[in-house]
Backbone of each chain as ProteinMPNN parsed JSONL, in Angstrom:
{"seq_chain_A": "NAGVTQTPKFQVLKTGQSMTLQCAQDMNHNSMYWYRQDPGMGLRLIYYSASEGTTDKGEVPNGYNVSRLNKREFSLRLESAAPSQTSVYFCASSVRDLTQYFGPGTRLTVL", "coords_chain_A": {"N_chain_A": [[-72.101, -35.982, 4.662], [-68.911, -35.756, 3.144], [-68.318, -34.541, 0.791], [-66.12, -33.429, -1.636], [-62.904, -34.524, -1.178], [-59.437, -33.851, -0.74], [-56.047, -34.862, -0.697], [-52.506, -34.385, -0.347], [-52.88, -31.29, 1.624], [-50.872, -29.423, 1.395], [-47.693, -29.451, -0.228], [-44.24, -29.857, -0.708], [-41.859, -30.333, -3.151], [-38.822, -31.599, -4.572], [-37.201, -30.875, -7.677], [-37.734, -33.406, -10.056], [-38.64, -35.316, -8.293], [-41.332, -37.595, -7.477], [-44.905, -37.724, -7.054], [-48.225, -38.408, -5.799], [-51.391, -37.004, -6.033], [-54.305, -37.226, -4.184], [-57.812, -37.76, -4.601], [-61.16, -37.862, -3.564], [-64.67, -38.516, -3.743], [-67.942, -38.441, -2.3], [-70.437, -38.351, -3.408], [-71.551, -39.882, -5.329], [-70.99, -39.217, -7.946], [-70.536, -39.342, -11.488], [-68.643, -38.027, -13.091], [-65.334, -36.752, -12.869], [-62.686, -34.418, -12.189], [-59.474, -32.899, -12.728], [-57.868, -29.894, -12.02], [-55.599, -27.144, -12.534], [-54.517, -24.145, -10.929], [-53.177, -21.09, -11.613], [-51.484, -17.995, -10.905], [-53.098, -15.137, -12.272], [-54.236, -16.549, -14.313], [-57.017, -18.42, -15.576], [-58.659, -21.269, -14.074], [-57.388, -24.333, -15.244], [-57.98, -27.242, -17.122], [-56.635, -30.379, -16.448], [-56.832, -33.245, -16.6], [-59.686, -35.346, -17.116], [-62.399, -37.494, -16.076], [-65.01, -39.127, -17.352], [-66.472, -41.234, -16.528], [-66.297, -44.188, -14.458], [-63.374, -45.965, -15.125], [-62.7, -44.633, -17.448], [-60.613, -42.114, -18.86], [-59.598, -38.838, -19.896], [-57.612, -36.502, -21.739], [-57.122, -33.086, -20.815], [-56.736, -29.592, -21.153], [-54.07, -29.079, -20.383], [-52.244, -31.515, -20.144], [-49.614, -32.485, -20.139], [-46.894, -34.014, -18.464], [-48.309, -35.14, -16.457], [-50.174, -37.896, -15.039], [-53.159, -39.86, -14.684], [-55.437, -41.756, -12.623], [-58.456, -43.428, -12.538], [-59.595, -44.869, -10.004], [-61.82, -46.076, -8.931], [-65.377, -45.478, -8.705], [-65.421, -43.484, -6.794], [-62.823, -42.425, -6.467], [-60.126, -40.483, -7.777], [-57.038, -40.075, -8.94], [-54.084, -38.028, -9.264], [-50.982, -38.031, -10.788], [-47.639, -36.975, -10.585], [-44.888, -37.705, -12.298], [-42.22, -36.91, -12.567], [-41.412, -34.248, -11.091], [-41.491, -30.786, -12.003], [-40.359, -27.348, -11.786], [-42.234, -25.779, -13.163], [-44.598, -26.955, -12.577], [-45.412, -26.053, -10.182], [-48.139, -24.987, -8.42], [-51.635, -24.513, -7.619], [-53.712, -27.18, -7.068], [-56.833, -28.432, -7.972], [-59.412, -30.713, -7.398], [-62.477, -31.863, -8.779], [-65.957, -32.785, -8.942], [-68.872, -34.012, -10.667], [-72.266, -34.467, -11.785], [-72.313, -35.34, -14.84], [-72.703, -32.656, -17.083], [-73.483, -30.851, -15.12], [-73.705, -28.935, -12.071], [-70.488, -28.4, -10.74], [-68.566, -29.669, -8.066], [-66.107, -28.666, -5.88], [-62.963, -29.7, -4.497], [-60.887, -28.841, -1.597], [-58.386, -28.073, -2.48], [-54.869, -28.441, -3.331], [-51.818, -27.179, -2.46], [-48.98, -27.003, -4.232], [-45.493, -26.9, -4.303], [-42.641, -26.841, -6.287], [-39.291, -27.187, -6.066]], "CA_chain_A": [[-71.297, -36.131, 3.446], [-67.717, -34.937, 3.132], [-68.211, -33.854, -0.502], [-64.885, -33.765, -2.352], [-61.742, -34.379, -0.312], [-58.142, -33.936, -1.407], [-54.847, -34.947, 0.132], [-52.368, -33.554, 0.85], [-53.237, -29.876, 1.463], [-49.647, -28.734, 1.001], [-46.581, -30.35, -0.529], [-43.047, -29.281, -1.335], [-41.066, -31.36, -3.815], [-37.638, -31.181, -5.328], [-37.269, -31.227, -9.097], [-37.453, -34.798, -10.351], [-39.364, -36.214, -7.392], [-42.678, -37.961, -7.919], [-45.923, -37.767, -6.005], [-49.603, -38.614, -6.233], [-52.438, -36.258, -5.343], [-55.484, -38.074, -4.053], [-59.108, -37.095, -4.586], [-62.287, -38.769, -3.385], [-65.974, -37.866, -3.576], [-68.947, -39.362, -1.766], [-71.731, -37.902, -3.921], [-71.938, -40.814, -6.38], [-70.877, -38.544, -9.239], [-69.827, -40.073, -12.528], [-67.553, -37.249, -13.687], [-64.358, -36.16, -11.965], [-61.792, -33.516, -12.926], [-58.315, -32.282, -12.091], [-57.522, -28.577, -12.549], [-54.56, -26.372, -11.868], [-54.805, -22.708, -10.893], [-51.955, -20.302, -11.56], [-51.789, -16.558, -10.803], [-53.379, -14.426, -13.52], [-54.845, -17.426, -15.312], [-58.174, -19.163, -15.102], [-58.462, -22.698, -13.843], [-57.161, -25.071, -16.496], [-58.256, -28.66, -16.977], [-55.483, -31.239, -16.704], [-57.44, -34.496, -17.051], [-60.994, -35.614, -16.559], [-62.912, -38.84, -16.201], [-66.462, -39.028, -17.492], [-67.073, -42.367, -15.814], [-65.316, -45.141, -13.941], [-62.687, -46.705, -16.164], [-62.328, -43.788, -18.596], [-59.951, -40.845, -18.587], [-59.29, -38.091, -21.109], [-56.756, -35.339, -21.543], [-57.7, -31.759, -20.876], [-55.971, -28.545, -21.835], [-52.644, -29.08, -20.008], [-51.973, -32.833, -19.562], [-48.212, -32.915, -20.185], [-46.229, -34.135, -17.18], [-49.241, -35.719, -15.48], [-50.964, -39.081, -15.342], [-54.284, -40.006, -13.775], [-56.062, -43.072, -12.475], [-59.786, -43.464, -11.927], [-59.464, -46.136, -9.292], [-63.196, -46.57, -8.809], [-66.264, -44.34, -8.928], [-65.174, -42.466, -5.779], [-61.471, -41.905, -6.364], [-59.464, -40.047, -9.019], [-55.737, -39.588, -8.481], [-53.23, -37.318, -10.226], [-49.586, -38.362, -10.492], [-46.529, -36.275, -11.223], [-43.813, -38.707, -12.312], [-40.933, -36.223, -12.398], [-41.895, -32.883, -10.906], [-40.712, -29.663, -12.528], [-40.804, -26.078, -11.194], [-43.42, -25.271, -13.875], [-45.783, -27.593, -12.011], [-45.803, -25.321, -8.972], [-49.486, -24.509, -8.692], [-52.663, -25.037, -6.73], [-54.443, -28.209, -7.804], [-58.183, -28.67, -7.497], [-60.203, -31.814, -7.913], [-63.899, -31.553, -8.776], [-66.806, -33.865, -9.446], [-70.199, -33.554, -11.081], [-73.109, -35.355, -12.568], [-72.141, -34.906, -16.24], [-72.451, -31.213, -17.242], [-74.203, -30.074, -14.125], [-72.867, -28.221, -11.112], [-69.27, -29.058, -10.279], [-68.233, -29.483, -6.656], [-64.655, -28.617, -5.821], [-62.235, -29.996, -3.278], [-60.26, -27.667, -0.969], [-57.15, -27.706, -3.177], [-53.533, -28.824, -2.865], [-50.816, -26.194, -2.865], [-47.739, -27.727, -4.525], [-44.309, -26.123, -4.682], [-41.545, -27.663, -6.777], [-38.063, -26.378, -5.974]], "C_chain_A": [[-70.101, -35.202, 3.485], [-67.61, -34.139, 1.833], [-66.985, -34.355, -1.254], [-63.707, -33.514, -1.417], [-60.467, -34.57, -1.131], [-57.039, -34.075, -0.37], [-53.622, -34.991, -0.765], [-52.877, -32.14, 0.604], [-52.043, -29.068, 0.967], [-48.573, -29.773, 0.709], [-45.456, -29.551, -1.155], [-42.221, -30.433, -1.893], [-39.795, -30.747, -4.379], [-37.826, -31.608, -6.785], [-36.883, -32.686, -9.302], [-38.154, -35.791, -9.431], [-40.747, -36.512, -7.956], [-43.632, -37.902, -6.745], [-47.297, -37.975, -6.626], [-50.531, -37.772, -5.371], [-53.702, -37.124, -5.355], [-56.748, -37.233, -4.008], [-60.188, -38.15, -4.418], [-63.562, -37.959, -3.22], [-66.991, -38.912, -3.127], [-70.342, -38.996, -2.236], [-72.232, -38.772, -5.072], [-71.91, -40.169, -7.773], [-70.109, -39.401, -10.235], [-68.571, -39.344, -12.99], [-66.638, -36.667, -12.613], [-63.294, -35.451, -12.788], [-60.585, -33.146, -12.067], [-57.998, -30.982, -12.816], [-56.27, -28.072, -11.85], [-54.911, -24.891, -11.969], [-53.505, -21.957, -10.678], [-52.319, -18.822, -11.546], [-52.035, -15.942, -12.179], [-54.005, -15.268, -14.604], [-56.086, -18.077, -14.715], [-57.783, -20.591, -14.773], [-58.324, -23.411, -15.186], [-57.302, -26.57, -16.22], [-57.031, -29.485, -17.353], [-55.97, -32.558, -17.322], [-58.851, -34.558, -16.482], [-61.381, -37.06, -16.819], [-64.432, -38.757, -16.231], [-67.185, -40.168, -16.785], [-65.956, -43.284, -15.344], [-64.697, -45.894, -15.114], [-62.297, -45.903, -17.377], [-61.634, -42.529, -18.114], [-59.621, -40.176, -19.913], [-58.44, -36.886, -20.772], [-57.566, -34.056, -21.621], [-56.773, -30.812, -21.61], [-54.465, -28.659, -21.592], [-52.22, -30.419, -19.391], [-50.488, -33.215, -19.446], [-47.57, -32.905, -18.805], [-47.075, -34.774, -16.097], [-49.816, -37.037, -15.988], [-52.09, -39.176, -14.322], [-54.733, -41.454, -13.718], [-57.44, -42.877, -11.869], [-59.907, -44.835, -11.291], [-60.81, -46.839, -9.156], [-64.095, -45.347, -8.965], [-65.918, -43.197, -7.979], [-63.854, -41.733, -5.965], [-60.828, -41.625, -7.719], [-58.135, -39.423, -8.605], [-54.953, -38.966, -9.629], [-51.774, -37.557, -9.848], [-48.638, -37.481, -11.296], [-45.338, -37.221, -11.16], [-42.453, -38.081, -12.034], [-41.229, -34.725, -12.331], [-40.917, -31.844, -11.453], [-41.217, -28.373, -11.892], [-42.044, -25.505, -11.87], [-44.714, -25.901, -13.368], [-46.148, -27.041, -10.629], [-47.138, -24.653, -9.238], [-50.391, -24.931, -7.535], [-53.526, -25.973, -7.562], [-55.803, -28.439, -7.143], [-58.762, -29.895, -8.193], [-61.669, -31.39, -7.847], [-64.673, -32.764, -9.278], [-68.166, -33.296, -9.818], [-70.978, -34.728, -11.652], [-73.097, -34.786, -13.978], [-71.968, -33.4, -16.304], [-73.354, -30.386, -16.335], [-73.207, -29.454, -13.148], [-71.65, -29.038, -10.707], [-68.999, -28.683, -8.834], [-66.723, -29.652, -6.521], [-64.129, -29.069, -4.464], [-61.529, -28.746, -2.766], [-58.945, -27.25, -1.624], [-55.901, -28.254, -2.509], [-52.545, -27.793, -3.39], [-49.484, -26.904, -3.004], [-46.649, -26.753, -4.944], [-43.225, -27.089, -5.11], [-40.291, -26.788, -6.837], [-37.033, -26.824, -6.997]], "O_chain_A": [[-70.228, -34.022, 3.81], [-66.876, -33.152, 1.783], [-66.831, -35.555, -1.48], [-63.538, -32.4, -0.919], [-60.431, -35.347, -2.085], [-57.098, -33.473, 0.703], [-53.68, -35.577, -1.846], [-53.27, -31.819, -0.518], [-52.21, -28.125, 0.193], [-48.544, -30.841, 1.321], [-45.674, -28.692, -2.009], [-41.922, -31.393, -1.183], [-39.713, -29.544, -4.627], [-38.523, -32.58, -7.077], [-35.858, -33.151, -8.803], [-38.252, -36.975, -9.753], [-41.263, -35.78, -8.8], [-43.225, -38.014, -5.588], [-47.5, -37.748, -7.819], [-50.47, -37.817, -4.142], [-54.102, -37.67, -6.384], [-56.76, -36.135, -3.451], [-60.141, -39.205, -5.05], [-63.556, -36.871, -2.643], [-66.926, -40.082, -3.505], [-71.326, -39.288, -1.555], [-73.226, -38.438, -5.716], [-72.693, -40.524, -8.654], [-69.158, -40.096, -9.875], [-67.548, -39.976, -13.251], [-67.098, -36.16, -11.59], [-63.026, -35.822, -13.931], [-60.67, -33.091, -10.84], [-57.873, -30.947, -14.041], [-55.926, -28.498, -10.747], [-55.512, -24.44, -12.944], [-52.815, -22.165, -9.68], [-53.342, -18.429, -12.107], [-51.288, -16.187, -13.126], [-54.28, -14.773, -15.697], [-56.186, -18.259, -13.502], [-56.709, -21.059, -15.149], [-59.052, -23.123, -16.136], [-56.807, -27.085, -15.218], [-56.461, -29.317, -18.431], [-55.565, -32.928, -18.424], [-59.164, -33.901, -15.489], [-60.79, -37.75, -17.649], [-65.06, -38.363, -15.248], [-68.374, -40.067, -16.484], [-64.812, -43.165, -15.783], [-65.405, -46.396, -15.986], [-61.624, -46.427, -18.264], [-62.009, -41.948, -17.096], [-59.394, -40.845, -20.922], [-58.526, -36.322, -19.681], [-58.54, -33.945, -22.366], [-56.107, -31.194, -22.572], [-53.669, -28.37, -22.486], [-51.867, -30.453, -18.212], [-50.146, -34.161, -18.736], [-47.679, -31.927, -18.065], [-46.629, -34.936, -14.961], [-49.929, -37.265, -17.193], [-51.985, -38.635, -13.222], [-54.46, -42.257, -14.61], [-57.586, -42.245, -10.822], [-60.267, -45.819, -11.937], [-60.897, -48.063, -9.258], [-63.608, -44.275, -9.326], [-66.109, -42.035, -8.338], [-63.763, -40.544, -5.658], [-60.957, -42.401, -8.666], [-58.113, -38.359, -7.986], [-55.129, -39.319, -10.795], [-51.379, -37.309, -8.709], [-48.806, -37.272, -12.497], [-44.833, -37.507, -10.074], [-41.628, -38.67, -11.336], [-41.289, -34.033, -13.347], [-39.698, -32.002, -11.376], [-42.38, -28.3, -11.496], [-42.831, -24.814, -11.223], [-45.804, -25.432, -13.696], [-47.087, -27.517, -9.991], [-47.266, -23.85, -10.162], [-49.962, -25.612, -6.603], [-54.011, -25.601, -8.63], [-55.904, -28.614, -5.929], [-58.619, -30.08, -9.401], [-62.056, -30.638, -6.953], [-64.127, -33.644, -9.944], [-68.559, -32.231, -9.343], [-70.444, -35.796, -11.95], [-73.819, -33.83, -14.261], [-71.104, -32.891, -15.59], [-73.909, -29.364, -16.739], [-72.001, -29.458, -13.395], [-71.763, -30.218, -10.372], [-69.178, -27.535, -8.429], [-66.144, -30.636, -6.98], [-64.758, -28.852, -3.429], [-61.563, -27.704, -3.421], [-58.442, -26.163, -1.339], [-55.869, -28.498, -1.303], [-52.445, -27.562, -4.594], [-48.915, -27.359, -2.012], [-46.846, -25.903, -5.812], [-42.916, -28.043, -4.396], [-40.241, -25.79, -7.557], [-35.943, -26.257, -7.063]]}, "seq_chain_B": "KNEVEQSPQNLTAQEGEFITINCSYSVGISALHWLQQHPGGGIVSLFMLSSGKKKHGRLIATINIQEKHSSLHITASHPRDSAVYICAVYNTDKLIFGTGTRLQVFP", "coords_chain_B": {"N_chain_B": [[-56.943, -14.325, -27.792], [-58.921, -14.761, -24.919], [-61.37, -17.326, -24.392], [-63.313, -16.927, -22.539], [-64.146, -14.01, -21.061], [-63.811, -11.762, -18.39], [-65.047, -8.865, -16.69], [-65.042, -6.165, -14.326], [-61.443, -6.697, -13.761], [-60.608, -6.211, -11.212], [-62.338, -4.981, -8.368], [-63.544, -2.574, -6.221], [-65.566, -1.767, -3.479], [-67.903, 0.064, -1.422], [-69.513, -0.918, 1.568], [-72.863, -1.924, 1.13], [-73.219, -1.039, -1.444], [-74.374, -1.595, -4.845], [-73.386, -4.161, -6.937], [-71.914, -5.157, -10.001], [-70.738, -7.72, -12.014], [-69.272, -8.709, -15.012], [-69.44, -11.091, -17.718], [-68.263, -12.346, -20.71], [-68.43, -14.522, -23.518], [-67.054, -16.577, -26.129], [-67.62, -18.958, -27.311], [-69.745, -21.777, -28.196], [-72.16, -22.798, -25.818], [-73.471, -24.984, -23.26], [-74.244, -24.417, -20.751], [-73.733, -22.019, -18.088], [-71.569, -21.238, -15.435], [-71.386, -19.551, -12.318], [-68.923, -18.969, -9.957], [-67.521, -18.822, -6.66], [-64.6, -17.839, -5.011], [-63.04, -17.877, -2.023], [-60.699, -16.059, 0.092], [-59.332, -18.057, 1.495], [-59.159, -20.036, -0.365], [-60.993, -22.026, -1.148], [-63.439, -23.196, -3.515], [-66.657, -22.429, -4.53], [-69.729, -23.251, -5.989], [-71.985, -20.899, -7.219], [-74.127, -20.325, -8.978], [-75.704, -22.107, -11.662], [-76.598, -21.623, -14.917], [-78.618, -21.623, -17.883], [-80.31, -20.078, -19.275], [-82.118, -16.959, -19.067], [-82.644, -15.863, -15.788], [-81.421, -16.108, -12.442], [-81.894, -16.149, -8.901], [-80.504, -15.841, -5.693], [-80.778, -15.201, -2.52], [-78.994, -12.298, -1.906], [-77.798, -12.332, -4.314], [-77.84, -12.216, -7.851], [-78.055, -13.699, -10.99], [-77.744, -13.342, -14.457], [-78.291, -14.252, -17.886], [-77.659, -13.795, -21.328], [-78.161, -15.449, -24.065], [-78.069, -14.974, -26.828], [-76.459, -12.714, -27.049], [-74.198, -13.7, -25.893], [-73.406, -13.291, -23.186], [-73.131, -12.752, -19.68], [-74.191, -11.643, -16.461], [-73.325, -11.035, -13.062], [-74.891, -9.976, -10.224], [-74.652, -8.26, -7.148], [-76.576, -7.327, -4.527], [-76.835, -4.787, -2.017], [-74.125, -4.939, -0.91], [-71.664, -6.587, 1.172], [-68.926, -6.771, 3.518], [-68.277, -9.508, 3.813], [-68.738, -10.501, 1.317], [-66.454, -10.214, -0.048], [-64.243, -11.597, -2.273], [-63.023, -13.772, -4.902], [-64.68, -13.841, -7.929], [-65.731, -16.109, -10.282], [-66.348, -16.812, -13.635], [-67.539, -19.429, -15.641], [-67.855, -21.525, -18.499], [-69.736, -24.174, -19.912], [-68.536, -26.151, -22.4], [-68.668, -28.533, -24.823], [-68.973, -30.529, -22.797], [-67.007, -29.803, -20.985], [-65.603, -27.478, -18.652], [-64.762, -24.09, -19.297], [-62.814, -21.571, -18.034], [-63.061, -18.18, -16.861], [-60.708, -15.581, -15.888], [-61.352, -14.483, -13.503], [-62.816, -12.136, -11.152], [-61.702, -9.942, -8.806], [-63.127, -8.986, -5.872], [-63.43, -6.512, -3.45], [-64.987, -5.491, -0.561], [-65.515, -2.805, 1.44], [-66.092, -1.789, 4.856]], "CA_chain_B": [[-58.08, -13.818, -27.03], [-59.526, -15.801, -24.105], [-62.736, -17.684, -24.777], [-64.188, -16.377, -21.511], [-63.574, -12.752, -20.572], [-64.551, -11.134, -17.297], [-64.716, -7.485, -16.353], [-63.632, -5.775, -14.307], [-60.554, -7.676, -13.122], [-60.619, -5.864, -9.792], [-63.473, -4.125, -8.033], [-63.601, -2.155, -4.824], [-66.875, -1.181, -3.201], [-68.289, 0.342, -0.049], [-70.632, -1.735, 2.036], [-74.176, -1.447, 0.747], [-73.281, -0.727, -2.867], [-74.831, -2.585, -5.817], [-72.193, -4.579, -7.683], [-72.127, -5.941, -11.209], [-69.57, -8.344, -12.64], [-69.675, -9.134, -16.341], [-68.76, -12.227, -18.335], [-68.564, -12.547, -22.121], [-67.791, -15.737, -24.008], [-67.022, -16.603, -27.596], [-67.856, -20.32, -27.772], [-71.07, -22.305, -27.913], [-72.2, -23.336, -24.472], [-74.709, -25.619, -22.809], [-74.611, -23.767, -19.488], [-72.721, -21.113, -17.545], [-71.387, -21.299, -13.977], [-70.712, -18.523, -11.521], [-68.261, -19.579, -8.82], [-66.924, -17.889, -5.696], [-63.403, -18.362, -4.361], [-62.683, -17.04, -0.881], [-59.249, -15.937, 0.316], [-58.784, -19.355, 1.93], [-58.906, -20.832, -1.556], [-62.06, -22.942, -1.537], [-64.274, -22.751, -4.638], [-68.04, -22.823, -4.329], [-70.604, -22.9, -7.089], [-73.085, -20.021, -6.834], [-75.234, -20.53, -9.908], [-75.519, -22.632, -12.998], [-77.784, -21.224, -15.685], [-78.54, -21.75, -19.332], [-81.165, -19.048, -19.846], [-82.86, -16.122, -18.147], [-82.183, -15.211, -14.56], [-81.586, -16.845, -11.19], [-81.678, -15.307, -7.72], [-80.303, -16.562, -4.439], [-80.472, -14.191, -1.509], [-78.63, -10.996, -2.485], [-77.103, -12.583, -5.583], [-78.677, -12.412, -9.032], [-77.277, -13.976, -12.199], [-78.527, -13.291, -15.7], [-77.563, -14.662, -19.075], [-78.243, -13.506, -22.631], [-77.506, -16.419, -24.944], [-77.839, -14.376, -28.15], [-75.314, -11.777, -26.957], [-73.087, -14.433, -25.261], [-73.031, -12.418, -22.069], [-73.787, -13.003, -18.404], [-73.838, -10.72, -15.379], [-73.575, -11.403, -11.669], [-75.168, -8.781, -9.434], [-74.746, -8.4, -5.697], [-77.272, -6.185, -3.948], [-76.491, -4.486, -0.619], [-72.878, -5.679, -0.689], [-71.187, -6.694, 2.553], [-67.516, -7.208, 3.511], [-68.128, -10.962, 3.646], [-68.809, -10.818, -0.118], [-65.104, -10.075, -0.613], [-63.83, -12.899, -2.809], [-62.854, -13.765, -6.356], [-65.854, -14.407, -8.601], [-65.24, -16.746, -11.509], [-67.326, -17.24, -14.63], [-67.067, -20.592, -16.405], [-68.884, -21.994, -19.424], [-69.681, -25.561, -20.35], [-68.375, -26.327, -23.842], [-68.399, -29.959, -25.069], [-68.908, -31.234, -21.506], [-65.898, -29.351, -20.143], [-65.69, -26.077, -18.257], [-63.716, -23.134, -19.649], [-62.917, -20.58, -16.966], [-62.496, -16.846, -16.922], [-59.606, -15.386, -14.94], [-61.891, -14.068, -12.216], [-62.93, -10.729, -10.728], [-61.422, -9.827, -7.372], [-64.003, -7.992, -5.241], [-63.202, -6.147, -2.05], [-66.037, -4.634, -0.037], [-65.049, -2.19, 2.683], [-67.191, -1.319, 5.728]], "C_chain_B": [[-58.679, -14.98, -26.241], [-60.959, -16.062, -24.551], [-63.754, -17.168, -23.774], [-63.496, -15.142, -20.925], [-64.449, -12.191, -19.472], [-64.114, -9.689, -17.131], [-65.587, -7.021, -15.195], [-62.761, -6.876, -13.704], [-60.538, -7.478, -11.621], [-61.728, -4.861, -9.532], [-63.44, -3.834, -6.538], [-64.924, -1.46, -4.59], [-67.007, -0.866, -1.724], [-69.471, -0.539, 0.32], [-71.961, -1.099, 1.647], [-74.319, -1.155, -0.738], [-73.806, -1.911, -3.679], [-73.653, -2.889, -6.751], [-72.601, -5.397, -8.897], [-70.798, -6.438, -11.736], [-70.042, -8.942, -13.959], [-68.82, -10.277, -16.871], [-69.21, -12.33, -19.78], [-67.814, -13.78, -22.61], [-67.945, -15.821, -25.512], [-67.287, -17.995, -28.17], [-69.305, -20.706, -27.518], [-71.082, -22.97, -26.554], [-73.517, -24.064, -24.225], [-75.179, -25.008, -21.5], [-73.45, -22.891, -19.042], [-72.755, -21.199, -16.023], [-70.894, -19.956, -13.458], [-70.206, -19.189, -10.259], [-67.675, -18.489, -7.93], [-65.717, -18.567, -5.058], [-62.978, -17.398, -3.27], [-61.181, -17.028, -0.68], [-58.605, -17.234, 0.79], [-58.565, -20.321, 0.794], [-60.029, -21.716, -2.022], [-62.948, -22.347, -2.615], [-65.673, -23.313, -4.443], [-68.86, -22.395, -5.53], [-71.757, -22.045, -6.574], [-74.318, -20.302, -7.677], [-74.75, -21.358, -11.092], [-76.776, -22.267, -13.766], [-77.538, -21.353, -17.173], [-79.469, -20.763, -20.038], [-81.72, -18.19, -18.728], [-82.079, -15.627, -16.948], [-82.377, -16.156, -13.39], [-81.229, -15.924, -10.032], [-81.497, -16.207, -6.515], [-79.861, -15.539, -3.405], [-80.176, -12.857, -2.174], [-77.936, -11.135, -3.834], [-78.103, -12.836, -6.696], [-77.75, -12.672, -10.214], [-78.217, -13.963, -13.394], [-77.648, -13.765, -16.851], [-78.356, -14.295, -20.318], [-77.512, -14.371, -23.647], [-77.175, -15.805, -26.304], [-76.614, -13.474, -28.133], [-74.094, -12.442, -26.336], [-72.521, -13.627, -24.089], [-73.822, -12.808, -20.826], [-73.33, -11.946, -17.406], [-74.16, -11.353, -14.042], [-73.755, -10.107, -10.895], [-75.195, -9.15, -7.956], [-75.438, -7.149, -5.168], [-76.854, -6.027, -2.492], [-75.216, -5.223, -0.212], [-72.402, -5.551, 0.761], [-69.724, -7.138, 2.524], [-67.334, -8.707, 3.337], [-68.298, -11.404, 2.194], [-67.435, -10.717, -0.778], [-64.575, -11.45, -0.996], [-63.464, -12.698, -4.269], [-64.056, -14.485, -6.958], [-65.426, -14.857, -9.991], [-66.42, -17.163, -12.372], [-66.737, -18.43, -15.392], [-68.198, -21.082, -17.299], [-68.647, -23.453, -19.768], [-69.643, -25.599, -21.874], [-67.921, -27.755, -24.088], [-68.085, -30.691, -23.76], [-67.729, -30.852, -20.635], [-66.078, -27.868, -19.832], [-64.491, -25.292, -18.78], [-63.892, -21.948, -18.715], [-62.41, -19.22, -17.397], [-61.415, -16.711, -15.853], [-60.076, -14.824, -13.607], [-61.921, -12.564, -12.02], [-62.718, -10.693, -9.226], [-62.236, -8.686, -6.799], [-63.589, -7.771, -3.796], [-64.29, -5.176, -1.637], [-65.572, -4.128, 1.321], [-66.225, -1.692, 3.507], [-67.326, 0.199, 5.657]], "O_chain_B": [[-58.921, -16.052, -26.795], [-61.662, -15.167, -25.018], [-64.925, -16.989, -24.11], [-62.401, -15.231, -20.367], [-65.673, -12.148, -19.596], [-62.965, -9.336, -17.395], [-66.742, -7.432, -15.086], [-63.277, -7.871, -13.196], [-60.466, -8.436, -10.851], [-62.019, -4.004, -10.366], [-63.323, -4.738, -5.711], [-65.358, -0.652, -5.411], [-66.32, -1.446, -0.883], [-70.316, -0.859, -0.517], [-72.161, 0.105, 1.811], [-75.439, -1.035, -1.236], [-73.7, -3.066, -3.266], [-73.013, -1.98, -7.28], [-73.513, -6.221, -8.832], [-69.848, -5.67, -11.885], [-71.08, -9.6, -14.017], [-67.646, -10.415, -16.527], [-70.408, -12.395, -20.053], [-66.697, -14.051, -22.169], [-68.846, -15.219, -26.096], [-67.191, -18.193, -29.381], [-70.007, -20.063, -26.738], [-70.116, -23.635, -26.178], [-74.528, -23.804, -24.877], [-76.364, -25.067, -21.169], [-72.334, -23.006, -19.548], [-73.822, -21.228, -15.409], [-70.072, -19.302, -14.1], [-70.95, -19.886, -9.57], [-67.375, -17.385, -8.385], [-65.794, -19.715, -4.621], [-62.605, -16.257, -3.54], [-60.468, -17.879, -1.213], [-57.433, -17.476, 0.502], [-57.866, -21.321, 0.955], [-60.039, -22.129, -3.181], [-63.187, -21.14, -2.635], [-65.854, -24.51, -4.221], [-68.694, -21.283, -6.031], [-72.429, -22.415, -5.611], [-75.415, -20.492, -7.152], [-73.579, -21.326, -11.472], [-77.888, -22.561, -13.327], [-76.414, -21.214, -17.656], [-79.42, -20.629, -21.261], [-81.79, -18.625, -17.579], [-80.999, -15.051, -17.077], [-83.35, -16.908, -13.334], [-80.381, -15.041, -10.158], [-82.216, -17.189, -6.329], [-78.722, -15.074, -3.414], [-81.004, -12.337, -2.922], [-77.529, -10.134, -4.425], [-79.08, -13.564, -6.524], [-76.774, -11.95, -10.414], [-79.325, -14.496, -13.348], [-76.421, -13.685, -16.79], [-79.575, -14.461, -20.36], [-76.386, -14.067, -24.042], [-76.118, -16.085, -26.87], [-75.825, -13.465, -29.078], [-73.04, -11.812, -26.254], [-71.327, -13.332, -24.024], [-75.004, -13.145, -20.895], [-72.22, -11.423, -17.501], [-75.127, -12.101, -13.901], [-72.879, -9.243, -10.906], [-75.692, -10.207, -7.569], [-74.937, -6.038, -5.344], [-76.554, -7.009, -1.814], [-75.227, -6.031, 0.717], [-72.684, -4.578, 1.46], [-69.319, -7.823, 1.585], [-66.332, -9.139, 2.767], [-68.03, -12.561, 1.869], [-67.274, -11.095, -1.938], [-64.472, -12.349, -0.161], [-63.58, -11.596, -4.807], [-64.403, -15.593, -6.55], [-64.845, -14.096, -10.764], [-67.368, -17.787, -11.896], [-65.557, -18.421, -15.742], [-69.363, -21.057, -16.904], [-67.509, -23.903, -19.898], [-70.569, -25.15, -22.55], [-66.864, -28.148, -23.593], [-67.069, -31.376, -23.64], [-67.472, -31.518, -19.632], [-66.625, -27.108, -20.632], [-63.354, -25.759, -18.718], [-64.982, -21.384, -18.613], [-61.468, -19.105, -18.182], [-61.228, -17.601, -15.023], [-59.281, -14.7, -12.675], [-61.157, -11.821, -12.635], [-63.452, -11.325, -8.467], [-62.055, -7.535, -7.196], [-63.422, -8.717, -3.025], [-64.495, -4.152, -2.289], [-65.276, -4.906, 2.228], [-67.228, -1.232, 2.961], [-68.191, 0.774, 6.319]]}, "name": "protein", "num_of_chains": 2, "seq": "NAGVTQTPKFQVLKTGQSMTLQCAQDMNHNSMYWYRQDPGMGLRLIYYSASEGTTDKGEVPNGYNVSRLNKREFSLRLESAAPSQTSVYFCASSVRDLTQYFGPGTRLTVLKNEVEQSPQNLTAQEGEFITINCSYSVGISALHWLQQHPGGGIVSLFMLSSGKKKHGRLIATINIQEKHSSLHITASHPRDSAVYICAVYNTDKLIFGTGTRLQVFP"}
């Protein structure tokens, strides 16, 4: 089992460009999450999906959209990147409110 | 005030020392996570607990629900324990994270 995989690992964008971060899990988990991690702050929830076909906003959803493509895949899209979105992005999955398993992260820089 | 507070923010220890990291929270929770983040960035779940105490190797986690407090202990610390330790609580099916405790263990 690969667990939770994320692509890409690194990305540099210019302000205004768009991109999609991909996340997939092979553990048959219902719940999937997108977080961002910034220096001096705890991980913050951007969006989550409690099950296939449902998505909900987290603490910091502005500037992002998500798609739960199927049970395995949960993507995060930045339509018009801004420097404030420079961060490390983590995807995670779980069986409801049990242990969360994290992907390796995507380091995004917006110039 | 953050809903999840950790102390200390930074901790330096000599190999072999007993280490304690504290976590206090101000919201109702269904469970509490302790996570480890290594310098490479990957995040691994160490424990999830909702009462009492759990032990895994040299790591021990305790929680006091009445006092809204949890501790992570590392016995016989080793340089490979150097990492950021993160406390997170489950509140309404979502995790709320502390800002982490950076631990460095020197030989």
